[in-house]
N, C-alpha and C positions, 0 to 999 in steps of 0.2 A: 605301210603300217595300216593304216584305214581300212585298204582293199583287202588286207589278211582277215583283219577282226570282223569285218564285214561277211566275208565269205565264211567264216567260222560261225557266225551267228544264223547265216542262211542253210549250213549244212545242220545245224541243231534245229532250225525250224522244220526242216523236212523230217528229221528222225521224230521230233514232236508230235506232227501232223499224223505220220506214220503209228504212231504207238496211240495216240487218241483214236483212230480209225480202227486199229487191231482189240483194243479195250471196247470199244462201240459193238464192234461186230462180236467179242465173247460175251459180252453182258447179259444178252437174255438166256444163253445157255447156262451160263453160271447162276443166275438167281433162280433158275429153273431146277437145275440140279445140286447145286450146292450152297444157295443162299445168299443173302445178302451182304455176308461176311466174305465171303470169297469174291463177289462183285466189287467190294469195295478195296480188296487187297490187290485186284487186278489191276490197281491204278498204278502200282509199283511199277508195272512194265514201261511206263513213260521214262522214269528217271532212269532206269536201266539202260532203256535203247539211247538215251542222251549220253551215256556215261561210255558208251562201244567207242567212240573215236580214243578213247584212254588205253583199249586193251594193245596188247602187243600186235603188230602189224605180222602179215606172213611173209616168209620168205620171198615170194613172188607175189605182186600186187594181182587182185583178181581182174581188174579193168586191164592191165597188159597181157594177162594169160588169154582173155578173150581177144582181145584186138590180134596178138601175135597166131590164134586158132583161125581167126577169119582172115587173115594176110592183109589188115588194115593198119594203117600206118598213125603210130600212135601220138605224134605230134598234131598231125590233122586233126584226129577226133579229139585231141585236148583243146584246141584252139574251137573247135564247135562248142565245147559246151559253155553255156551262159555264163558271163562274169560281169559284176558291177562295173559301169564306166569307171576309169579312175579318177575323172574331174567331179563328179556327185558320190563317191564312195564315201568322202568325207560329210557331205550333207546328210544322208543318208544314214549314216551310223549316228550323228548326233541327235538325228528326230527320233530314230529307233531308242537308242539310251537315254534321251533327255525325256519321252513320254514314259517309259519304264521306271524311271527313277521318280517322276511326281507320281506315279500311283502306286510305288513302294512306299513313299512318304507318306501319303493319304491313309494307306492301311496301318502304317507305323502310328500316325497319330491316333487312329480308333483305337489301336491297341493301349497306346499309352494312357489314354482317357479313361481307359476301363481299368487299367491298372491303377491309377490314381484313386479310385473308389475303395481299393482294399476289397475285404472279403464281404462289406457288407453293402450290398447292390440296393438301389431306389427300389421301393414297394411297387409290385406289379411287372418288373421285370424278371428275366428267367434267369435260373442259375448259370452258371458259366464256370468254366476252368480257365484259370488265370495264371500267365506266366509260362516261360519255357524249360528253365534249367530244374526248375523244384514247382511245376504247377499244384494251385491250389483250388479248393471248391471255392467259390464264392456265391454266396445266397443273399436272394432280396429280402430286405428287412421284414416283411411280412410271410416270409416262409412257412412260419409256424401257424399263423392265423388261415393262410389258404389253402392249406393242404393237411388231410388226415395223415394220421402216422402210418400208415400202410403207404399212402401215396407218397409221403417224404420217404420213407425206406425206398420205394422203387426208383426214384428221382435220385437220389443219392447214389444208388447202385449204380444206375446208369452212367452216371457224372465219374464215378469210380473207374468205369470201363475205359473211358475216355483217356482217364489219369494213367492208368495201367499200361496202355496202349502208346503211351506218348504220342497222342493223337496232335497235342499243340504242335510238335516239331514238324511232323507232316503236314500240318495246315501250314505254317511257315513256307515248307517248300512249294506246295500247291500255288500260295500266293505268289512267291517270288518267279515260279515257271508262267503264271498267268500274264503278272505284268511284264515279263519280259517278251511275251506273245502276244502283247496287246493287240496287234493288229492281224492276229489269226482267231477268225470266228470258232474255230473248233476248241481255242484254248478257252473261250467264254462258255461254250458247251459243256465242255468236261469241267469246267469248274461247278456250273451248275446242277450235274448229273450227279458230281463226287459229294456236293452238299446234303442232296436227296438222300443219298445212299448213307451218308453219314451217322444219322441219329437210328438208321433202321439197322446198321451193322452193331453198333453198341447195344442195341435194344435184345439181339440175340442172347444176351447173358442172363437178361432176366426179362421176359417177352412181354409183361405189360408197361416197362420201361419207355420202349419206343413210342407208344402213346404221349408219355408225358413232357418227351422231346423233339415230337415231330409231328408236323399237320396239325395237330388240335393243339390249340392254346393250353397254357398251363392252368390248370386249377378248374379245368372244366370238363365234367365226366361226359364220356360218351352218350348220344342220344339213343333209345331205344329205337330199333329197327322191327 
């Protein structure tokens, strides 16, 4: 059982890595041709690839067809494929899932603490979209004092874009995949790049809203150049 589950996780890790590399290769072209929104949406390729093992299999397995065409022995070829040692499979599986569970628990605790604050956040903090099934916009206590009416409108428009797109659900999926692939550097790189694109993609709905949620601290106007 442990060997089978570990083999499935290793297959998922390979698909995850392939997906991240593909998105990384497509990212410059998408940013240049279609903008941040398309580059952000391209990250859906990763969970799509992870779901491919669930698709119906062809009548003849591709590996078997290739082996028959080359005249190779299927049994010999399959034995040559790397497999986790049976005596260590349970240990590696426990380590893999244990660290993933710890990271997921830490993220859940942070979200729980944020949700406990309600819709009124401490002064000086940034607006946030809180909740999964019915996400709501939480605002800092000094929101009206720190921002002009025009700035408040832009910030709210930006958060409403996140709300309409269901970004909290996608963020949950991204956090789950990052935790599950904690040992893979590509996972942490993908998480950073995705967070960087997140406000830029939402800011396309209102061009100036991106300034209010990314790069520049809230409440600070851009300096003259």
